[in-house]
N, C-alpha and C positions, 0 to 999 in steps of 0.2 A: 622448126620450133612447133611444139604441140599447141593444140587449141587451148589447153588449160593455161599454159604460160602466156598465151596471147591475150587472155581476158583479164584485164586489171580493172577493178571497180572501186579502188580506194587509193589515193595518193596524198602524201604530206609534201607540201612545197613551201620553201622559204621565199617570201616575196619582198623585194626591196625596190620601192618606187624611187623615181628620180627626185633630187632636190631642186627647188626653184632657183633660177638664176638671180643674182643680186641686181638691184637697181643701180643705175648710173648716177653719179653726182657731178656730171659734166656741166660746165658753164659755157654758154655760147661765145665763140670767138671766130671772127673772120677778118678780111682786109679792112672792112669798114667799122667793125665793132671790136673795140679793145676790152670793154667790160660789159658783156652781154649777160642776160639773165640765165636761169637754170634751164637746161634742155636735155637732162639725162632721162633716158627711156627706162621703162620697166623691164625687169628680168622675165624670161620665159618660164612657164610652169614646168615642173618636172614631169617625166613620163609616168603615165598610169600603168598599172598591170590590169589588163582587161580580160574577161572571160567571154568567149563567143560561141554560141551554139552552132553545131555542124551536123546536119542530119546524115552525113556520109560516115560519121564515126560511130562506133558501138563499144569502144573500150577506152580506158585512160592509159593504155600501154605507152603511148608516145611521151607521157609525162612522168613515167615511173622513174627514169634515171635522170630527170631534169630537176634536181633538188633545189637549185637556186635560180630564181627568176629575177633578173635585174633590169630595170628600165633606165633610160638615159637621163642625165641631169639637164635642166633647162640652161640656156645660155644667158649671160649677163646682158643688161640693157646697154645702149650706147648713145652717143650724142645725136642731136637732131630729133630727140624724142623717139628713137627707134627701139621697139620692143625686142628683147632677145628671142631667139628661136625656142620653140617648145621642145622638151626632151621627147625622144621617140617612145611611143607606147609599146609595151610588150603585150601581144595578144595570144592568149591560150585558147586554142580550139578544143571544144569538149563535146561529147555526145549529148543528145537531148536527154533530159532526166538527171543532169548533174546538179548536185547540191553543194554549195560552198559553205564551209563552217570555219569559225575561228578555232584553231587548235588549242588555244589557251583556255577559252571559256566554253567551247562546245556550242556556242550560239550559231544558229542558222542565219547566214548573211543574205542569201538569195538562192533561187533555183533557176535553171535554164531549161525551158520547155519548148522553145521554138527555134527553127533554123534561122540563123543570122541575128538572133537576139544577143545583145551585148550588155554586160554589167561591169562596173568598176570593182575589182577585188581589192586593190590597194591603191589609193589615190596618190598622185604625185604632189610634191610641195608647191605652194603658190609662189610665183615670182615676186621679188621685192619691188616696191614702188620706187621710181626714179625721183630725183630731187625736185623736178618741176611740180610734183604734187604738194610739196611743202612750202611753196612760195606764199608769202603773206605780206601785208602792208608793213609789218615790223621786221620781216626777214626777207628782203628782196632777192638775196643770193644764197639760199641754203646750200651748204657744202656737205650735206650728208644725204644718204638714201638708205632704203631698207635692204637688209640682207634677204636672200630668198629663204623660204621655209625649208627645213630639212625634209628629205623623203622619209617614208615609214619602212621599218623592217619588221616583218611579222611572219609567223608560221600559220599556214592555213591548210584546211583539209578539203579535198575535192572528192565527193562520194557519188557514185553512179547508182541511180535507181531506174531500172529499165522501164521505158514507156511502151506499153502494149495494150491492145484492146482486150485481150483475154489471157489470163495467167493460168497455167496448168498446176493444180495443187494435188499432190498425192505422195504416198510412201514411195521409197525407192522401189523400182521394179514394177510400178503400176502401169507401165506402157506409155508414159508421157513422151519420151523421145521417139518411140515408134510412131505415135500419132502425129507428131510434128513432121516427121520425115515423109509420111504418106499424104499429109494435107498441104504441105508447102514444099519449096525447093531446098529447105534447110537440110543439112546432112550431119545431124548430131551423132555422137558415138553411141552405139547400141550394143548391149551384151546382156546375157542372162544372169547378172549378179548385181547386188545392191551398189549404189553410188557410182554407176558408170558415168552419169552426168556430174561433172565437177564444176561446170560453169553454166550459167543460163544461156539458152539458145533462143534466137528470135527467128521466126519464119513468117512470110507473108502468104496468107491463104486466099486463093482466088475464090470469089463468090459469083453468084448470078449477075448478069448484066454488067460485066467488067468492074464490078465492085470488089473490094478486098478488105481484109482486116489482118491485124498483126497478132500473132500468137507467141507467147513466151513460155518456154519449157524451163521451169525453175527446178534446181536440184532437189531431190526427194527430202521431204520432211520426215522426221522421226518423232516419237513421243519424247517430250522434253526439249524439243528444238528451241522453244521460246526461252529456255534457260541456258541455251548455248550448246546443247548436246548435239552430237553428229556435226553436220555442217552449219546447223543452228542459225544464229542471228545474221550471219554473213549473207544468206540468201533470202531470208524472210523479208528483208527490206525491199527486194525487187518486186514483191507482190503488191506493195503499197500503191504502185502507180498503174496497176492494171484496172481497166474499167469493169471487167466481169471476171469472176473466179469460177473456173471449171474444175470441180473435184473429180478425181479419177480413182475408182476402186475396182480391182479385178474381180471378175465373176466367180473365180475359185476361192475368194476370201471366205474365211469361216464366218465372219460377221460384217457384212457390208455396212450396215447402219453404224455399228460400233467403230469401224475404221473411219467413217465419215465424221463421227463425233470427236474422235481423237484429233483429226486434222482441224476440225472446226475449233476445238478448244485451244490448240496451239496458236492458231491465228488470233483468237480473241485475247489470249494472254499477251501476245506480242503487241497487238494494236487493236483495241476494240472497234475502232472506226472501220476496220476492214470488213466487219460484218454488215456494214451499210451497203456494201456493193452487191449487185445481183449475183446469186449463187446457182450454179447448174451442177448436175451430176451425170457423169458418163460411167456406165458399168462396162469395163473393158474386157477383152479376151472372151467375149460372149458368143463366139462362133460355135462353141460346143453345146450351147444351151438349146433345149427344145422348148416348145410352148408351155409345157407343164412346169418345167423348172423356172422359166421366166415368171409365170403366174405366181409361183411360190415366193420368189425373190421380191416381187412387187408388193407383197403384203407388208413387208417390213422396211420400206424405203423411207428416207426423210421426205418431208413435205416441200420439196423443191422440184423444179422441172428436171426430168431425167430422161435418158435414152440408153439403149443397149447398143454397144458398138464392138466391132473387131477391126483393128487396123490392118492386120495381116490378110483377113478375108474381105477387106473393104466393105464391111457390113455396117449400115447405119450411119455412114459418114455424111451423107446428104442431109439426113434428118438432124444430125449434130450441128452442121453448119447453119441450118435454118434456125435452130434453137439459139445458137450463139448470136447470130445476126439480130434476131428479135430482141435479145437481152441487151445487146450493145446499143440498139436504137430505141429502147423502150421509152426514154425520156424526151425524145426529139419530136 
């Protein structure tokens, strides 16, 4: 199976939580008691459908073909005030950065950002109360109890937004995959044509003193991506969760500042809040530049931290790591 089909960042699931068990309307009877009072126990609650963060996962592939998630019903209460067993919860393990939404309204229910974090996606029905709850001076032996609440059935959306320290932003063929491959152990597909990268790739970049940061290679943006052109909105959402944005423009571009502006505009149209994040610029494929050409290019660069790099020639990568590390930790 190819990497493209392995990466799933959006699933629709039908969730059916368990119904609560009914309460018991038992009256106490034993050898010594012919007409005892009520001792019916409560029903157990129905099983929840729970979402749990798992830092070892990076895709929703395992949920792609699990369209119906069904939790167990709670058991009925019984005599001697015994509460029925709770229905077994269904736990969905998801990657960090997963957002849960209602399919019907589009409302964001919650997001999972930490390993082991759990949230209830669809709550189970409450168990019914047993008849001992309804005993009163005027009704010493109530012969009724509550039924359990029914479970819920609803369609939900799970959507993954990658969590990374730095997101690579650039047109197709800007050298993002190559940079990720030389700075981390990630092995993205690399070729000299547009849209080689069809899925986001994550890589851990080692830094000085056993430190590290996570870099995400987002598939190339094109002009009009915020309106859904090219790979469009599907991958722009992955940029939302990155702490720092590293814009990448190749040195052989006819207009480096112009390319940066187009990328900047696409992000601002998609989500203006993205522009609050620290922005850096890497001029890639710059191994062929001499000092004179570099000086010429510097005259017309945007007013953000920048550096010249070449992934193939391993040029400027230490300076780039330093620049990224400083930006990631600027607020700390």
